Gaussian input, Z-matrix of N, CA and C with variables (Angstrom, degrees):
# hf/3-21g

backbone

0 1
 N
 C     1     B1
 C     2     B2     1     A1
 N     3     B3     2     A2     1     D1
 C     4     B4     3     A3     2     D2
 C     5     B5     4     A4     3     D3
 N     6     B6     5     A5     4     D4
 C     7     B7     6     A6     5     D5
 C     8     B8     7     A7     6     D6
 N     9     B9     8     A8     7     D7
 C    10    B10     9     A9     8     D8
 C    11    B11    10    A10     9     D9
 N    12    B12    11    A11    10    D10
 C    13    B13    12    A12    11    D11
 C    14    B14    13    A13    12    D12
 N    15    B15    14    A14    13    D13
 C    16    B16    15    A15    14    D14
 C    17    B17    16    A16    15    D15
 N    18    B18    17    A17    16    D16
 C    19    B19    18    A18    17    D17
 C    20    B20    19    A19    18    D18
 N    21    B21    20    A20    19    D19
 C    22    B22    21    A21    20    D20
 C    23    B23    22    A22    21    D21
 N    24    B24    23    A23    22    D22
 C    25    B25    24    A24    23    D23
 C    26    B26    25    A25    24    D24
 N    27    B27    26    A26    25    D25
 C    28    B28    27    A27    26    D26
 C    29    B29    28    A28    27    D27
 N    30    B30    29    A29    28    D28
 C    31    B31    30    A30    29    D29
 C    32    B32    31    A31    30    D30
 N    33    B33    32    A32    31    D31
 C    34    B34    33    A33    32    D32
 C    35    B35    34    A34    33    D33
 N    36    B36    35    A35    34    D34
 C    37    B37    36    A36    35    D35
 C    38    B38    37    A37    36    D36
 N    39    B39    38    A38    37    D37
 C    40    B40    39    A39    38    D38
 C    41    B41    40    A40    39    D39
 N    42    B42    41    A41    40    D40
 C    43    B43    42    A42    41    D41
 C    44    B44    43    A43    42    D42
 N    45    B45    44    A44    43    D43
 C    46    B46    45    A45    44    D44
 C    47    B47    46    A46    45    D45
 N    48    B48    47    A47    46    D46
 C    49    B49    48    A48    47    D47
 C    50    B50    49    A49    48    D48
 N    51    B51    50    A50    49    D49
 C    52    B52    51    A51    50    D50
 C    53    B53    52    A52    51    D51
 N    54    B54    53    A53    52    D52
 C    55    B55    54    A54    53    D53
 C    56    B56    55    A55    54    D54
 N    57    B57    56    A56    55    D55
 C    58    B58    57    A57    56    D56
 C    59    B59    58    A58    57    D57
 N    60    B60    59    A59    58    D58
 C    61    B61    60    A60    59    D59
 C    62    B62    61    A61    60    D60
 N    63    B63    62    A62    61    D61
 C    64    B64    63    A63    62    D62
 C    65    B65    64    A64    63    D63
 N    66    B66    65    A65    64    D64
 C    67    B67    66    A66    65    D65
 C    68    B68    67    A67    66    D66
 N    69    B69    68    A68    67    D67
 C    70    B70    69    A69    68    D68
 C    71    B71    70    A70    69    D69
 N    72    B72    71    A71    70    D70
 C    73    B73    72    A72    71    D71
 C    74    B74    73    A73    72    D72
 N    75    B75    74    A74    73    D73
 C    76    B76    75    A75    74    D74
 C    77    B77    76    A76    75    D75
 N    78    B78    77    A77    76    D76
 C    79    B79    78    A78    77    D77
 C    80    B80    79    A79    78    D78
 N    81    B81    80    A80    79    D79
 C    82    B82    81    A81    80    D80
 C    83    B83    82    A82    81    D81
 N    84    B84    83    A83    82    D82
 C    85    B85    84    A84    83    D83
 C    86    B86    85    A85    84    D84
 N    87    B87    86    A86    85    D85
 C    88    B88    87    A87    86    D86
 C    89    B89    88    A88    87    D87
 N    90    B90    89    A89    88    D88
 C    91    B91    90    A90    89    D89
 C    92    B92    91    A91    90    D90
 N    93    B93    92    A92    91    D91
 C    94    B94    93    A93    92    D92
 C    95    B95    94    A94    93    D93
 N    96    B96    95    A95    94    D94
 C    97    B97    96    A96    95    D95
 C    98    B98    97    A97    96    D96
 N    99    B99    98    A98    97    D97
 C   100   B100    99    A99    98    D98
 C   101   B101   100   A100    99    D99
 N   102   B102   101   A101   100   D100
 C   103   B103   102   A102   101   D101
 C   104   B104   103   A103   102   D102
 N   105   B105   104   A104   103   D103
 C   106   B106   105   A105   104   D104
 C   107   B107   106   A106   105   D105
 N   108   B108   107   A107   106   D106
 C   109   B109   108   A108   107   D107
 C   110   B110   109   A109   108   D108
 N   111   B111   110   A110   109   D109
 C   112   B112   111   A111   110   D110
 C   113   B113   112   A112   111   D111
 N   114   B114   113   A113   112   D112
 C   115   B115   114   A114   113   D113
 C   116   B116   115   A115   114   D114
 N   117   B117   116   A116   115   D115
 C   118   B118   117   A117   116   D116
 C   119   B119   118   A118   117   D117
 N   120   B120   119   A119   118   D118
 C   121   B121   120   A120   119   D119
 C   122   B122   121   A121   120   D120
 N   123   B123   122   A122   121   D121
 C   124   B124   123   A123   122   D122
 C   125   B125   124   A124   123   D123
 N   126   B126   125   A125   124   D124
 C   127   B127   126   A126   125   D125
 C   128   B128   127   A127   126   D126
 N   129   B129   128   A128   127   D127
 C   130   B130   129   A129   128   D128
 C   131   B131   130   A130   129   D129
 N   132   B132   131   A131   130   D130
 C   133   B133   132   A132   131   D131
 C   134   B134   133   A133   132   D132
 N   135   B135   134   A134   133   D133
 C   136   B136   135   A135   134   D134
 C   137   B137   136   A136   135   D135
 N   138   B138   137   A137   136   D136
 C   139   B139   138   A138   137   D137
 C   140   B140   139   A139   138   D138
 N   141   B141   140   A140   139   D139
 C   142   B142   141   A141   140   D140
 C   143   B143   142   A142   141   D141
 N   144   B144   143   A143   142   D142
 C   145   B145   144   A144   143   D143
 C   146   B146   145   A145   144   D144
 N   147   B147   146   A146   145   D145
 C   148   B148   147   A147   146   D146
 C   149   B149   148   A148   147   D147
 N   150   B150   149   A149   148   D148
 C   151   B151   150   A150   149   D149
 C   152   B152   151   A151   150   D150
 N   153   B153   152   A152   151   D151
 C   154   B154   153   A153   152   D152
 C   155   B155   154   A154   153   D153
 N   156   B156   155   A155   154   D154
 C   157   B157   156   A156   155   D155
 C   158   B158   157   A157   156   D156
 N   159   B159   158   A158   157   D157
 C   160   B160   159   A159   158   D158
 C   161   B161   160   A160   159   D159
 N   162   B162   161   A161   160   D160
 C   163   B163   162   A162   161   D161
 C   164   B164   163   A163   162   D162
 N   165   B165   164   A164   163   D163
 C   166   B166   165   A165   164   D164
 C   167   B167   166   A166   165   D165
 N   168   B168   167   A167   166   D166
 C   169   B169   168   A168   167   D167
 C   170   B170   169   A169   168   D168
 N   171   B171   170   A170   169   D169
 C   172   B172   171   A171   170   D170
 C   173   B173   172   A172   171   D171
 N   174   B174   173   A173   172   D172
 C   175   B175   174   A174   173   D173
 C   176   B176   175   A175   174   D174
 N   177   B177   176   A176   175   D175
 C   178   B178   177   A177   176   D176
 C   179   B179   178   A178   177   D177
 N   180   B180   179   A179   178   D178
 C   181   B181   180   A180   179   D179
 C   182   B182   181   A181   180   D180
 N   183   B183   182   A182   181   D181
 C   184   B184   183   A183   182   D182
 C   185   B185   184   A184   183   D183
 N   186   B186   185   A185   184   D184
 C   187   B187   186   A186   185   D185
 C   188   B188   187   A187   186   D186
 N   189   B189   188   A188   187   D187
 C   190   B190   189   A189   188   D188
 C   191   B191   190   A190   189   D189
 N   192   B192   191   A191   190   D190
 C   193   B193   192   A192   191   D191
 C   194   B194   193   A193   192   D192
 N   195   B195   194   A194   193   D193
 C   196   B196   195   A195   194   D194
 C   197   B197   196   A196   195   D195
 N   198   B198   197   A197   196   D196
 C   199   B199   198   A198   197   D197
 C   200   B200   199   A199   198   D198
 N   201   B201   200   A200   199   D199
 C   202   B202   201   A201   200   D200
 C   203   B203   202   A202   201   D201
 N   204   B204   203   A203   202   D202
 C   205   B205   204   A204   203   D203
 C   206   B206   205   A205   204   D204
 N   207   B207   206   A206   205   D205
 C   208   B208   207   A207   206   D206
 C   209   B209   208   A208   207   D207
 N   210   B210   209   A209   208   D208
 C   211   B211   210   A210   209   D209
 C   212   B212   211   A211   210   D210
 N   213   B213   212   A212   211   D211
 C   214   B214   213   A213   212   D212
 C   215   B215   214   A214   213   D213
 N   216   B216   215   A215   214   D214
 C   217   B217   216   A216   215   D215
 C   218   B218   217   A217   216   D216
 N   219   B219   218   A218   217   D217
 C   220   B220   219   A219   218   D218
 C   221   B221   220   A220   219   D219
 N   222   B222   221   A221   220   D220
 C   223   B223   222   A222   221   D221
 C   224   B224   223   A223   222   D222
 N   225   B225   224   A224   223   D223
 C   226   B226   225   A225   224   D224
 C   227   B227   226   A226   225   D225
 N   228   B228   227   A227   226   D226
 C   229   B229   228   A228   227   D227
 C   230   B230   229   A229   228   D228
 N   231   B231   230   A230   229   D229
 C   232   B232   231   A231   230   D230
 C   233   B233   232   A232   231   D231
 N   234   B234   233   A233   232   D232
 C   235   B235   234   A234   233   D233
 C   236   B236   235   A235   234   D234
 N   237   B237   236   A236   235   D235
 C   238   B238   237   A237   236   D236
 C   239   B239   238   A238   237   D237
 N   240   B240   239   A239   238   D238
 C   241   B241   240   A240   239   D239
 C   242   B242   241   A241   240   D240
 N   243   B243   242   A242   241   D241
 C   244   B244   243   A243   242   D242
 C   245   B245   244   A244   243   D243
 N   246   B246   245   A245   244   D244
 C   247   B247   246   A246   245   D245
 C   248   B248   247   A247   246   D246
 N   249   B249   248   A248   247   D247
 C   250   B250   249   A249   248   D248
 C   251   B251   250   A250   249   D249
 N   252   B252   251   A251   250   D250
 C   253   B253   252   A252   251   D251
 C   254   B254   253   A253   252   D252
 N   255   B255   254   A254   253   D253
 C   256   B256   255   A255   254   D254
 C   257   B257   256   A256   255   D255
 N   258   B258   257   A257   256   D256
 C   259   B259   258   A258   257   D257
 C   260   B260   259   A259   258   D258
 N   261   B261   260   A260   259   D259
 C   262   B262   261   A261   260   D260
 C   263   B263   262   A262   261   D261
 N   264   B264   263   A263   262   D262
 C   265   B265   264   A264   263   D263
 C   266   B266   265   A265   264   D264
 N   267   B267   266   A266   265   D265
 C   268   B268   267   A267   266   D266
 C   269   B269   268   A268   267   D267
 N   270   B270   269   A269   268   D268
 C   271   B271   270   A270   269   D269
 C   272   B272   271   A271   270   D270
 N   273   B273   272   A272   271   D271
 C   274   B274   273   A273   272   D272
 C   275   B275   274   A274   273   D273
 N   276   B276   275   A275   274   D274
 C   277   B277   276   A276   275   D275
 C   278   B278   277   A277   276   D276
 N   279   B279   278   A278   277   D277
 C   280   B280   279   A279   278   D278
 C   281   B281   280   A280   279   D279
 N   282   B282   281   A281   280   D280
 C   283   B283   282   A282   281   D281
 C   284   B284   283   A283   282   D282
 N   285   B285   284   A284   283   D283
 C   286   B286   285   A285   284   D284
 C   287   B287   286   A286   285   D285
 N   288   B288   287   A287   286   D286
 C   289   B289   288   A288   287   D287
 C   290   B290   289   A289   288   D288
 N   291   B291   290   A290   289   D289
 C   292   B292   291   A291   290   D290
 C   293   B293   292   A292   291   D291
 N   294   B294   293   A293   292   D292
 C   295   B295   294   A294   293   D293
 C   296   B296   295   A295   294   D294
 N   297   B297   296   A296   295   D295
 C   298   B298   297   A297   296   D296
 C   299   B299   298   A298   297   D297
 N   300   B300   299   A299   298   D298
 C   301   B301   300   A300   299   D299
 C   302   B302   301   A301   300   D300
 N   303   B303   302   A302   301   D301
 C   304   B304   303   A303   302   D302
 C   305   B305   304   A304   303   D303
 N   306   B306   305   A305   304   D304
 C   307   B307   306   A306   305   D305
 C   308   B308   307   A307   306   D306
 N   309   B309   308   A308   307   D307
 C   310   B310   309   A309   308   D308
 C   311   B311   310   A310   309   D309
 N   312   B312   311   A311   310   D310
 C   313   B313   312   A312   311   D311
 C   314   B314   313   A313   312   D312
 N   315   B315   314   A314   313   D313
 C   316   B316   315   A315   314   D314
 C   317   B317   316   A316   315   D315
 N   318   B318   317   A317   316   D316
 C   319   B319   318   A318   317   D317
 C   320   B320   319   A319   318   D318
 N   321   B321   320   A320   319   D319
 C   322   B322   321   A321   320   D320
 C   323   B323   322   A322   321   D321
 N   324   B324   323   A323   322   D322
 C   325   B325   324   A324   323   D323
 C   326   B326   325   A325   324   D324
 N   327   B327   326   A326   325   D325
 C   328   B328   327   A327   326   D326
 C   329   B329   328   A328   327   D327
 N   330   B330   329   A329   328   D328
 C   331   B331   330   A330   329   D329
 C   332   B332   331   A331   330   D330
 N   333   B333   332   A332   331   D331
 C   334   B334   333   A333   332   D332
 C   335   B335   334   A334   333   D333
 N   336   B336   335   A335   334   D334
 C   337   B337   336   A336   335   D335
 C   338   B338   337   A337   336   D336

   B1=1.4483
   B2=1.5222
   B3=1.3145
   B4=1.4559
   B5=1.5167
   B6=1.3335
   B7=1.4625
   B8=1.5155
   B9=1.3451
   B10=1.4588
   B11=1.5159
   B12=1.3200
   B13=1.4536
   B14=1.5264
   B15=1.3293
   B16=1.4639
   B17=1.5375
   B18=1.3143
   B19=1.4647
   B20=1.5161
   B21=1.3224
   B22=1.4601
   B23=1.5178
   B24=1.3245
   B25=1.4610
   B26=1.5264
   B27=1.3300
   B28=1.4539
   B29=1.5245
   B30=1.3313
   B31=1.4599
   B32=1.5052
   B33=1.3349
   B34=1.4626
   B35=1.5283
   B36=1.3331
   B37=1.4618
   B38=1.5297
   B39=1.3234
   B40=1.4657
   B41=1.5260
   B42=1.3246
   B43=1.4658
   B44=1.5358
   B45=1.3117
   B46=1.4682
   B47=1.5223
   B48=1.3224
   B49=1.4550
   B50=1.5226
   B51=1.3470
   B52=1.4625
   B53=1.5266
   B54=1.3371
   B55=1.4620
   B56=1.5229
   B57=1.3088
   B58=1.4565
   B59=1.5063
   B60=1.3213
   B61=1.4563
   B62=1.5248
   B63=1.3403
   B64=1.4603
   B65=1.5137
   B66=1.3441
   B67=1.4690
   B68=1.5265
   B69=1.3399
   B70=1.4600
   B71=1.5164
   B72=1.3374
   B73=1.4668
   B74=1.5298
   B75=1.3453
   B76=1.4545
   B77=1.5181
   B78=1.3396
   B79=1.4621
   B80=1.5235
   B81=1.3177
   B82=1.4555
   B83=1.5343
   B84=1.3059
   B85=1.4555
   B86=1.5180
   B87=1.3584
   B88=1.4593
   B89=1.5209
   B90=1.3050
   B91=1.4572
   B92=1.5137
   B93=1.3249
   B94=1.4643
   B95=1.5301
   B96=1.3224
   B97=1.4598
   B98=1.5207
   B99=1.3457
   B100=1.4626
   B101=1.5187
   B102=1.3423
   B103=1.4631
   B104=1.5245
   B105=1.3541
   B106=1.4630
   B107=1.5255
   B108=1.3340
   B109=1.4586
   B110=1.5234
   B111=1.3271
   B112=1.4623
   B113=1.5230
   B114=1.3353
   B115=1.4742
   B116=1.5226
   B117=1.3368
   B118=1.4586
   B119=1.5231
   B120=1.3175
   B121=1.4672
   B122=1.5268
   B123=1.3102
   B124=1.4599
   B125=1.5282
   B126=1.3254
   B127=1.4627
   B128=1.5257
   B129=1.3303
   B130=1.4591
   B131=1.5158
   B132=1.3286
   B133=1.4724
   B134=1.5188
   B135=1.3198
   B136=1.4646
   B137=1.5220
   B138=1.3200
   B139=1.4528
   B140=1.5234
   B141=1.3184
   B142=1.4573
   B143=1.5240
   B144=1.3294
   B145=1.4602
   B146=1.5261
   B147=1.3272
   B148=1.4570
   B149=1.5296
   B150=1.3133
   B151=1.4587
   B152=1.5169
   B153=1.3196
   B154=1.4600
   B155=1.5206
   B156=1.3309
   B157=1.4656
   B158=1.5326
   B159=1.3190
   B160=1.4659
   B161=1.5314
   B162=1.3168
   B163=1.4644
   B164=1.5256
   B165=1.3314
   B166=1.4635
   B167=1.5185
   B168=1.3191
   B169=1.4659
   B170=1.5178
   B171=1.3355
   B172=1.4609
   B173=1.5115
   B174=1.3342
   B175=1.4618
   B176=1.5218
   B177=1.3278
   B178=1.4618
   B179=1.5322
   B180=1.3321
   B181=1.4593
   B182=1.5240
   B183=1.3363
   B184=1.4628
   B185=1.5208
   B186=1.3309
   B187=1.4571
   B188=1.5108
   B189=1.3367
   B190=1.4646
   B191=1.5222
   B192=1.3322
   B193=1.4567
   B194=1.5146
   B195=1.3297
   B196=1.4466
   B197=1.5293
   B198=1.3210
   B199=1.4632
   B200=1.5217
   B201=1.3184
   B202=1.4594
   B203=1.5230
   B204=1.3257
   B205=1.4618
   B206=1.5172
   B207=1.3198
   B208=1.4589
   B209=1.5171
   B210=1.3409
   B211=1.4575
   B212=1.5205
   B213=1.3288
   B214=1.4648
   B215=1.5278
   B216=1.3358
   B217=1.4605
   B218=1.5272
   B219=1.3367
   B220=1.4637
   B221=1.5217
   B222=1.3325
   B223=1.4549
   B224=1.5260
   B225=1.3335
   B226=1.4602
   B227=1.5156
   B228=1.3414
   B229=1.4621
   B230=1.5269
   B231=1.3178
   B232=1.4607
   B233=1.5265
   B234=1.3342
   B235=1.4585
   B236=1.5143
   B237=1.3362
   B238=1.4643
   B239=1.5296
   B240=1.3344
   B241=1.4620
   B242=1.5254
   B243=1.3150
   B244=1.4660
   B245=1.5238
   B246=1.3284
   B247=1.4625
   B248=1.5165
   B249=1.3341
   B250=1.4606
   B251=1.5174
   B252=1.3250
   B253=1.4678
   B254=1.5334
   B255=1.2950
   B256=1.4660
   B257=1.5283
   B258=1.3275
   B259=1.4724
   B260=1.5248
   B261=1.3293
   B262=1.4666
   B263=1.5283
   B264=1.3387
   B265=1.4629
   B266=1.5211
   B267=1.3504
   B268=1.4652
   B269=1.5289
   B270=1.3213
   B271=1.4521
   B272=1.5102
   B273=1.3322
   B274=1.4628
   B275=1.5210
   B276=1.3391
   B277=1.4596
   B278=1.5187
   B279=1.3264
   B280=1.4646
   B281=1.5245
   B282=1.3190
   B283=1.4634
   B284=1.5223
   B285=1.3267
   B286=1.4651
   B287=1.5274
   B288=1.3247
   B289=1.4551
   B290=1.5249
   B291=1.3241
   B292=1.4654
   B293=1.5158
   B294=1.3399
   B295=1.4590
   B296=1.5258
   B297=1.3381
   B298=1.4639
   B299=1.5167
   B300=1.3114
   B301=1.4586
   B302=1.5197
   B303=1.3315
   B304=1.4664
   B305=1.5216
   B306=1.3277
   B307=1.4589
   B308=1.5264
   B309=1.3360
   B310=1.4633
   B311=1.5197
   B312=1.3173
   B313=1.4564
   B314=1.5201
   B315=1.3322
   B316=1.4574
   B317=1.5243
   B318=1.3267
   B319=1.4604
   B320=1.5321
   B321=1.3305
   B322=1.4649
   B323=1.5192
   B324=1.3068
   B325=1.4730
   B326=1.5168
   B327=1.3475
   B328=1.4621
   B329=1.5364
   B330=1.3248
   B331=1.4659
   B332=1.5211
   B333=1.3074
   B334=1.4577
   B335=1.5176
   B336=1.3269
   B337=1.4658
   B338=1.5063
   A1=109.08
   A2=115.81
   A3=120.36
   A4=108.76
   A5=116.66
   A6=120.97
   A7=113.03
   A8=117.38
   A9=119.61
   A10=109.50
   A11=114.64
   A12=120.81
   A13=108.67
   A14=117.76
   A15=119.17
   A16=109.40
   A17=116.42
   A18=119.83
   A19=111.76
   A20=117.20
   A21=122.06
   A22=107.84
   A23=116.31
   A24=121.80
   A25=107.58
   A26=116.67
   A27=122.41
   A28=108.33
   A29=115.33
   A30=121.69
   A31=114.69
   A32=117.08
   A33=119.15
   A34=112.72
   A35=117.17
   A36=120.75
   A37=113.00
   A38=116.74
   A39=120.72
   A40=108.96
   A41=117.84
   A42=119.54
   A43=111.71
   A44=115.18
   A45=121.23
   A46=108.36
   A47=116.76
   A48=122.90
   A49=108.38
   A50=118.67
   A51=119.76
   A52=109.90
   A53=116.98
   A54=121.03
   A55=112.10
   A56=117.07
   A57=122.65
   A58=107.76
   A59=116.90
   A60=120.62
   A61=109.81
   A62=116.61
   A63=121.78
   A64=114.21
   A65=117.60
   A66=122.16
   A67=108.96
   A68=116.29
   A69=122.36
   A70=109.78
   A71=115.60
   A72=121.28
   A73=109.35
   A74=114.44
   A75=122.52
   A76=107.24
   A77=116.74
   A78=121.05
   A79=108.15
   A80=116.14
   A81=121.98
   A82=108.71
   A83=119.21
   A84=121.08
   A85=112.80
   A86=115.34
   A87=119.83
   A88=111.12
   A89=114.12
   A90=124.14
   A91=106.40
   A92=118.80
   A93=120.69
   A94=114.39
   A95=117.29
   A96=119.64
   A97=114.27
   A98=118.13
   A99=120.55
   A100=110.03
   A101=116.70
   A102=121.30
   A103=109.64
   A104=116.06
   A105=121.71
   A106=108.36
   A107=115.16
   A108=122.15
   A109=108.94
   A110=116.55
   A111=122.05
   A112=107.70
   A113=116.86
   A114=121.37
   A115=108.74
   A116=116.99
   A117=121.71
   A118=109.67
   A119=115.07
   A120=123.00
   A121=109.07
   A122=117.15
   A123=121.47
   A124=108.06
   A125=116.88
   A126=121.23
   A127=110.27
   A128=116.55
   A129=122.45
   A130=114.37
   A131=117.35
   A132=119.82
   A133=110.23
   A134=114.27
   A135=120.89
   A136=110.44
   A137=114.94
   A138=121.78
   A139=104.41
   A140=116.97
   A141=121.84
   A142=112.50
   A143=116.11
   A144=122.01
   A145=108.88
   A146=115.05
   A147=122.41
   A148=108.23
   A149=116.85
   A150=121.00
   A151=108.74
   A152=116.02
   A153=122.13
   A154=108.57
   A155=117.49
   A156=120.45
   A157=113.80
   A158=117.35
   A159=121.67
   A160=110.47
   A161=116.39
   A162=120.32
   A163=106.60
   A164=116.34
   A165=120.16
   A166=109.84
   A167=115.34
   A168=122.89
   A169=105.99
   A170=117.42
   A171=121.60
   A172=109.46
   A173=115.56
   A174=123.48
   A175=108.46
   A176=117.25
   A177=121.86
   A178=108.00
   A179=116.00
   A180=120.14
   A181=112.72
   A182=117.03
   A183=120.31
   A184=109.54
   A185=115.44
   A186=120.90
   A187=113.60
   A188=115.23
   A189=121.11
   A190=110.23
   A191=114.09
   A192=122.22
   A193=110.51
   A194=116.53
   A195=121.90
   A196=104.46
   A197=116.12
   A198=121.97
   A199=108.48
   A200=116.29
   A201=123.26
   A202=107.42
   A203=116.49
   A204=121.44
   A205=107.55
   A206=115.88
   A207=120.78
   A208=113.70
   A209=117.01
   A210=121.89
   A211=114.17
   A212=118.68
   A213=122.37
   A214=108.57
   A215=116.61
   A216=121.14
   A217=110.45
   A218=115.00
   A219=122.81
   A220=107.93
   A221=116.20
   A222=121.63
   A223=107.48
   A224=115.91
   A225=120.61
   A226=108.81
   A227=114.68
   A228=120.90
   A229=110.05
   A230=116.25
   A231=122.23
   A232=110.87
   A233=115.47
   A234=121.47
   A235=114.50
   A236=117.83
   A237=121.60
   A238=110.07
   A239=115.81
   A240=119.36
   A241=109.61
   A242=114.88
   A243=120.22
   A244=109.10
   A245=114.58
   A246=123.22
   A247=109.18
   A248=116.24
   A249=121.76
   A250=110.33
   A251=117.82
   A252=119.44
   A253=108.98
   A254=116.95
   A255=121.68
   A256=110.85
   A257=115.85
   A258=124.39
   A259=115.08
   A260=118.02
   A261=121.65
   A262=108.08
   A263=116.96
   A264=120.31
   A265=109.86
   A266=115.19
   A267=120.60
   A268=109.79
   A269=115.11
   A270=121.76
   A271=109.55
   A272=116.55
   A273=121.52
   A274=110.17
   A275=114.72
   A276=122.60
   A277=106.35
   A278=117.23
   A279=121.19
   A280=109.30
   A281=116.64
   A282=121.67
   A283=112.02
   A284=116.24
   A285=125.07
   A286=105.50
   A287=118.77
   A288=119.38
   A289=106.68
   A290=117.29
   A291=121.36
   A292=111.08
   A293=115.67
   A294=120.07
   A295=110.67
   A296=113.91
   A297=123.49
   A298=109.83
   A299=116.07
   A300=122.73
   A301=105.35
   A302=116.40
   A303=122.67
   A304=108.83
   A305=116.32
   A306=121.88
   A307=107.23
   A308=115.80
   A309=122.27
   A310=110.81
   A311=115.63
   A312=121.47
   A313=107.91
   A314=119.56
   A315=125.43
   A316=111.15
   A317=116.42
   A318=121.68
   A319=110.74
   A320=116.94
   A321=122.73
   A322=107.75
   A323=116.91
   A324=120.43
   A325=111.29
   A326=116.92
   A327=119.82
   A328=111.29
   A329=119.06
   A330=121.71
   A331=111.58
   A332=118.43
   A333=122.53
   A334=113.49
   A335=117.91
   A336=120.97
   A337=111.14
   D1=135.08
   D2=173.32
   D3=-71.54
   D4=142.86
   D5=-178.40
   D6=-79.30
   D7=-23.00
   D8=176.78
   D9=-159.07
   D10=160.48
   D11=176.30
   D12=-77.53
   D13=169.04
   D14=171.48
   D15=-59.21
   D16=159.55
   D17=178.99
   D18=-65.15
   D19=-36.39
   D20=176.63
   D21=-110.80
   D22=124.15
   D23=-178.99
   D24=-115.38
   D25=126.54
   D26=179.98
   D27=-109.58
   D28=106.93
   D29=-172.89
   D30=-53.63
   D31=-36.80
   D32=-178.21
   D33=-67.33
   D34=-15.55
   D35=179.33
   D36=-91.20
   D37=-8.26
   D38=-177.40
   D39=-99.07
   D40=125.72
   D41=179.95
   D42=-74.11
   D43=150.93
   D44=172.42
   D45=-78.19
   D46=141.78
   D47=177.38
   D48=-114.91
   D49=122.46
   D50=174.99
   D51=-66.27
   D52=132.03
   D53=-179.47
   D54=-127.96
   D55=7.12
   D56=178.94
   D57=172.52
   D58=171.55
   D59=-179.31
   D60=-64.29
   D61=112.00
   D62=179.43
   D63=78.48
   D64=9.66
   D65=-178.25
   D66=-120.15
   D67=128.16
   D68=178.78
   D69=-129.36
   D70=146.30
   D71=-175.87
   D72=-128.59
   D73=145.00
   D74=175.00
   D75=-132.92
   D76=117.60
   D77=178.99
   D78=-80.04
   D79=125.18
   D80=-179.32
   D81=-100.86
   D82=-131.70
   D83=-177.26
   D84=-72.94
   D85=144.95
   D86=176.67
   D87=-159.34
   D88=156.93
   D89=172.74
   D90=-145.36
   D91=-171.91
   D92=-174.96
   D93=-60.38
   D94=-27.74
   D95=-173.45
   D96=-118.77
   D97=10.98
   D98=-175.80
   D99=-159.44
   D100=144.64
   D101=177.00
   D102=-149.87
   D103=140.26
   D104=174.18
   D105=-120.44
   D106=134.18
   D107=-175.03
   D108=-134.51
   D109=136.59
   D110=173.14
   D111=-98.86
   D112=135.47
   D113=-178.53
   D114=-133.55
   D115=131.21
   D116=176.04
   D117=-113.26
   D118=147.97
   D119=-178.38
   D120=-133.39
   D121=133.37
   D122=168.12
   D123=-78.33
   D124=153.92
   D125=178.92
   D126=-50.44
   D127=130.58
   D128=178.93
   D129=87.42
   D130=-9.18
   D131=179.16
   D132=-69.21
   D133=152.91
   D134=-172.51
   D135=-121.92
   D136=132.22
   D137=164.28
   D138=-96.92
   D139=97.71
   D140=-169.91
   D141=-58.60
   D142=149.66
   D143=179.60
   D144=-60.84
   D145=127.70
   D146=-178.77
   D147=-155.72
   D148=176.81
   D149=173.97
   D150=-147.14
   D151=159.81
   D152=-179.67
   D153=-154.80
   D154=163.42
   D155=-176.44
   D156=-78.75
   D157=-1.19
   D158=-178.91
   D159=-85.30
   D160=146.70
   D161=167.89
   D162=-83.71
   D163=149.80
   D164=-172.97
   D165=-145.22
   D166=141.62
   D167=167.15
   D168=-124.03
   D169=132.82
   D170=178.74
   D171=-123.19
   D172=135.77
   D173=-178.87
   D174=-117.35
   D175=126.31
   D176=179.92
   D177=-80.19
   D178=110.83
   D179=-177.87
   D180=-88.89
   D181=-22.76
   D182=175.00
   D183=-161.34
   D184=153.19
   D185=176.18
   D186=79.01
   D187=-151.29
   D188=-178.43
   D189=-154.11
   D190=153.59
   D191=-176.94
   D192=-137.62
   D193=150.39
   D194=160.12
   D195=-90.87
   D196=117.02
   D197=-176.54
   D198=-105.82
   D199=129.68
   D200=-179.86
   D201=-113.46
   D202=115.95
   D203=176.23
   D204=-123.41
   D205=112.77
   D206=179.16
   D207=57.82
   D208=30.86
   D209=179.23
   D210=90.69
   D211=-9.96
   D212=176.18
   D213=-92.61
   D214=126.66
   D215=-176.32
   D216=-111.28
   D217=136.99
   D218=176.41
   D219=-139.60
   D220=152.23
   D221=173.45
   D222=-91.18
   D223=128.90
   D224=176.17
   D225=-125.85
   D226=144.62
   D227=-176.17
   D228=-128.57
   D229=-179.70
   D230=-179.15
   D231=-45.76
   D232=128.50
   D233=179.25
   D234=95.90
   D235=-12.30
   D236=178.72
   D237=-89.32
   D238=163.03
   D239=175.64
   D240=-147.47
   D241=167.94
   D242=174.72
   D243=-142.56
   D244=153.00
   D245=179.79
   D246=-114.16
   D247=138.62
   D248=179.08
   D249=-124.57
   D250=115.46
   D251=170.67
   D252=-66.38
   D253=166.08
   D254=178.45
   D255=-59.75
   D256=143.55
   D257=171.81
   D258=63.17
   D259=25.87
   D260=174.54
   D261=-101.04
   D262=128.19
   D263=178.94
   D264=-65.25
   D265=139.29
   D266=-178.45
   D267=-157.81
   D268=159.55
   D269=177.15
   D270=-171.54
   D271=169.35
   D272=-179.88
   D273=-138.52
   D274=157.48
   D275=168.37
   D276=-128.26
   D277=126.73
   D278=179.17
   D279=-76.60
   D280=122.50
   D281=179.87
   D282=-84.75
   D283=-11.85
   D284=176.30
   D285=-160.40
   D286=175.30
   D287=173.24
   D288=-56.59
   D289=125.87
   D290=-169.41
   D291=-147.84
   D292=166.59
   D293=177.09
   D294=-148.17
   D295=155.35
   D296=-179.46
   D297=-132.29
   D298=155.46
   D299=162.18
   D300=-113.05
   D301=122.07
   D302=176.92
   D303=-104.19
   D304=136.18
   D305=174.12
   D306=-122.64
   D307=128.38
   D308=-176.60
   D309=-120.22
   D310=147.04
   D311=166.79
   D312=-139.09
   D313=130.14
   D314=-6.88
   D315=-73.28
   D316=-173.52
   D317=179.62
   D318=-55.52
   D319=145.15
   D320=174.82
   D321=-83.68
   D322=87.78
   D323=-179.50
   D324=-59.81
   D325=-31.48
   D326=179.07
   D327=-62.83
   D328=-27.74
   D329=177.91
   D330=-73.21
   D331=-23.13
   D332=-175.02
   D333=-90.16
   D334=-6.56
   D335=-177.86
   D336=-81.79

């Protein structure tokens, strides 16, 4: 595993990785204690409920989602964000073609394998 991304990251040079039906991910900048990831969703695609030891902030860059955090559901749209403490179950459903920027601390080593 690389310990960090290059200092300058050019998104158009990074390939999208399919991570679920209608869901694609692109790992952007990262170091040992921080990671930023772009994620796109086709309408109806699901980010299944899961949890992890990382803290996370997600920013809705386009579209809208039903966001489930610890069983509480809210609709979030472009410009909204949510914060996830470590080990809290969460997931999303894309209500239209949509995208997020996820920021994790520490780095998601599982994404780099």
